[in-house]
VOPAGU-2260 file (C-alpha; in pm, 1 decimal, decimal comma):
REM VOPAGU-2260
SITE   aa  ch    i         X         Y         Z
SITE  UNK   A    0       0,0       0,0       0,0
SITE  UNK   A    1     141,5     343,5     -88,3
SITE  UNK   A    2     202,8     571,7     208,9
SITE  UNK   A    3      20,1     898,6     260,3
SITE  UNK   A    4     299,7    1117,9     124,0
SITE  UNK   A    5     298,9     916,3    -201,0
SITE  UNK   A    6     -80,1     949,2    -228,3
SITE  UNK   A    7     -64,6    1325,4    -176,4
SITE  UNK   A    8     184,7    1360,5    -461,1
SITE  UNK   A    9      18,4    1095,8    -684,2
SITE  UNK   A   10    -352,1    1065,7    -591,3
SITE  UNK   A   11    -413,7     821,3    -877,6
SITE  UNK   A   12    -225,1     557,9    -673,4
SITE  UNK   A   13    -537,2     535,4    -457,2
SITE  UNK   A   14    -704,2     346,2    -741,5
SITE  UNK   A   15    -473,7      53,0    -664,7
SITE  UNK   A   16    -593,1      21,0    -300,9
SITE  UNK   A   17    -815,4    -263,4    -184,3
SITE  UNK   A   18   -1166,5    -148,6     -86,7
SITE  UNK   A   19   -1099,7    -200,0     286,4
SITE  UNK   A   20    -771,8      -6,2     264,2
SITE  UNK   A   21    -946,3     275,2      76,9
SITE  UNK   A   22   -1227,2     291,8     335,1
SITE  UNK   A   23    -981,6     298,2     625,6
SITE  UNK   A   24    -766,0     565,3     464,5
SITE  UNK   A   25   -1070,1     776,7     376,6
SITE  UNK   A   26   -1197,1     767,7     736,2
SITE  UNK   A   27    -856,6     875,4     867,2
SITE  UNK   A   28    -829,5    1149,0     603,2
SITE  UNK   A   29   -1175,3    1283,3     690,9
SITE  UNK   A   30   -1069,6    1302,2    1054,5
SITE  UNK   A   31    -754,7    1489,4     956,4
SITE  UNK   A   32    -951,5    1724,8     729,9
SITE  UNK   A   33   -1193,2    1802,3    1013,1
SITE  UNK   A   34    -908,1    1882,1    1251,9
SITE  UNK   A   35    -742,2    2102,9     990,7
SITE  UNK   A   36   -1072,4    2288,8     934,1
SITE  UNK   A   37   -1099,3    2340,6    1311,1
SITE  UNK   A   38    -745,2    2476,3    1317,1
SITE  UNK   A   39    -826,3    2720,2    1039,7
SITE  UNK   A   40   -1146,4    2828,1    1213,3
SITE  UNK   A   41    -967,1    2887,4    1544,4
SITE  UNK   A   42    -829,6    3214,7    1663,5
SITE  UNK   A   43    -476,6    3323,0    1584,7
SITE  UNK   A   44    -451,1    3525,0    1905,7
SITE  UNK   A   45    -113,0    3448,6    2055,6
SITE  UNK   A   46     -73,4    3231,2    2357,6
SITE  UNK   A   47     246,2    3036,0    2404,5
SITE  UNK   A   48     424,9    3010,2    2066,0
SITE  UNK   A   49     115,7    3145,6    1889,7
SITE  UNK   A   50    -111,2    2874,3    2037,4
SITE  UNK   A   51    -370,2    2903,7    2315,0
SITE  UNK   A   52    -241,6    2838,6    2664,8
SITE  UNK   A   53    -288,2    2477,5    2781,0
SITE  UNK   A   54    -635,4    2425,1    2925,3
SITE  UNK   A   55    -765,7    2744,8    2768,1
SITE  UNK   A   56   -1114,9    2707,3    2622,1
SITE  UNK   A   57   -1225,4    2963,9    2366,8
SITE  UNK   A   58   -1585,9    3012,5    2263,5
SITE  UNK   A   59   -1641,4    2991,7    1888,3
SITE  UNK   A   60   -1916,1    3134,4    1669,9
SITE  UNK   A   61   -2150,2    2925,2    1456,8
SITE  UNK   A   62   -1956,4    3047,5    1152,4
SITE  UNK   A   63   -1628,1    2910,8    1290,4
SITE  UNK   A   64   -1788,7    2576,0    1377,1
SITE  UNK   A   65   -1952,3    2556,7    1032,7
SITE  UNK   A   66   -1613,3    2602,9     868,1
SITE  UNK   A   67   -1453,1    2340,6    1092,6
SITE  UNK   A   68   -1725,6    2082,7    1025,4
SITE  UNK   A   69   -1787,4    2160,6     659,6
SITE  UNK   A   70   -2150,6    2256,2     729,2
SITE  UNK   A   71   -2354,9    2566,8     663,4
SITE  UNK   A   72   -2422,8    2805,5     952,2
SITE  UNK   A   73   -2794,2    2721,5     962,7
SITE  UNK   A   74   -2719,2    2350,9    1008,9
SITE  UNK   A   75   -2487,9    2428,7    1299,1
SITE  UNK   A   76   -2758,5    2642,8    1461,8
SITE  UNK   A   77   -3021,4    2367,5    1431,7
SITE  UNK   A   78   -2806,6    2089,1    1577,6
SITE  UNK   A   79   -2761,7    2038,5    1950,2
SITE  UNK   A   80   -2390,3    1964,0    1955,4
SITE  UNK   A   81   -2251,9    1845,6    2290,7
SITE  UNK   A   82   -2007,7    2139,3    2287,0
SITE  UNK   A   83   -2285,7    2400,3    2245,7
SITE  UNK   A   84   -2283,5    2669,5    2517,3
SITE  UNK   A   85   -2579,7    2899,5    2579,0
SITE  UNK   A   86   -2422,9    3229,3    2680,6
SITE  UNK   A   87   -2746,9    3425,2    2735,9
SITE  UNK   A   88   -3096,4    3455,2    2592,6
SITE  UNK   A   89   -3051,8    3368,5    2227,0
SITE  UNK   A   90   -2671,7    3393,0    2227,5
SITE  UNK   A   91   -2504,3    3058,9    2161,1
SITE  UNK   A   92   -2134,9    2983,4    2129,5
SITE  UNK   A   93   -1939,1    2660,3    2097,6
SITE  UNK   A   94   -1654,8    2530,9    2311,8
SITE  UNK   A   95   -1334,0    2502,4    2110,8
SITE  UNK   A   96   -1201,5    2222,9    2332,6
SITE  UNK   A   97   -1537,4    2044,5    2301,7
SITE  UNK   A   98   -1526,9    2080,5    1923,3
SITE  UNK   A   99   -1172,3    1942,6    1914,4
SITE  UNK   A  100   -1278,3    1640,8    2124,8
SITE  UNK   A  101   -1578,1    1588,0    1894,7
SITE  UNK   A  102   -1350,9    1596,7    1589,3
SITE  UNK   A  103   -1107,7    1350,8    1748,1
SITE  UNK   A  104   -1404,3    1116,6    1794,7
SITE  UNK   A  105   -1489,5    1151,2    1424,7
SITE  UNK   A  106   -1130,5    1072,6    1330,7
SITE  UNK   A  107   -1149,5     752,9    1533,2
SITE  UNK   A  108   -1424,2     618,2    1307,9
SITE  UNK   A  109   -1726,6     717,1    1521,3
SITE  UNK   A  110   -1922,8     842,7    1221,5
């Protein structure tokens, strides 16, 4: 089986994979893509080395969560994600650490 770096350079090599190998690789790649979307949706405010301080939990907007999950904003608003935080009245935000844990669960094949 070609390794990931070979597949990135030559995606057509994926056509040679067995179905089970392709399914496994796709699930892992979707998990990676979700984590990368979350990273891009996160804040670039500096903490230590440009990253949030350990244990720091930022609250994200529906737009940031939509980008991280590959959904539209309306879909995010309708779903009751476990990392949803009601701030006040109609104001809802989403826990960044909760989103990251949710995405790690998706990467582990819990789809």
